[in-house]
C-alpha positions in Angstrom: -56.1 62.3 131.0 -54.8 60.1 133.8 -58.3 58.6 134.3 -58.4 57.7 130.6 -55.0 56.1 130.7 -56.0 53.8 133.5 -59.3 53.0 131.9 -57.7 52.1 128.6 -55.1 50.0 130.3 -57.5 48.1 132.5 -60.0 47.5 129.7 -57.3 45.6 127.9 -56.2 43.7 131.0 -52.7 45.1 131.1 -50.6 45.8 134.1 -48.6 49.1 134.6 -45.4 47.1 133.8 -46.8 45.6 130.6 -48.0 49.0 129.4 -44.8 50.9 130.3 -42.8 48.2 128.5 -44.9 48.3 125.4 -44.6 52.1 125.3 -40.8 52.0 125.9 -41.1 54.0 129.1 -39.9 53.3 132.6 -42.5 51.9 135.0 -42.3 55.0 137.2 -42.7 57.4 134.2 -45.8 55.7 133.0 -47.2 55.4 136.5 -46.7 59.1 137.0 -48.8 59.9 133.9 -51.5 57.5 135.0 -51.6 58.9 138.6 -51.6 62.5 137.3 -48.3 63.4 138.9 -46.7 64.3 135.5 -47.9 65.2 132.0 -46.5 63.3 129.0 -44.8 65.1 126.2 -46.4 65.4 122.8 -44.2 62.5 121.6 -45.3 60.3 124.4 -49.0 61.2 123.8 -48.5 60.1 120.2 -47.1 56.7 121.3 -49.9 56.2 123.8 -52.5 57.0 121.1 -51.0 54.6 118.6 -50.7 51.9 121.2 -54.3 52.2 122.5 -55.7 53.2 119.0 -57.4 56.3 120.3 -57.2 60.0 119.2 -55.3 62.6 121.2 -58.6 64.4 121.6 -60.1 61.4 123.3 -57.0 60.9 125.5 -57.0 64.4 126.8 -60.7 64.6 127.3 -61.8 66.7 124.4 -64.1 64.0 123.0 -65.9 61.0 124.3 -65.6 57.4 123.0 -68.3 58.1 120.4 -66.4 61.0 118.9 -68.6 63.7 120.4 -66.6 66.8 121.1 -66.8 68.8 124.3 
């Protein structure tokens, strides 16, 4: 999931700080998710999915960007 988080953020030209602010998270909390140090809760996953307009399945790697499931 951490690779997808970074990919989604960088594709949109956002910094870690901008993304964490938009998600109402501390910079360190979001950075820990993106670096794979910690896993977000279900509620945080929901926020991330709404913000980036992706499915939870995509975010956690169960499907690719075309919707193909693994």
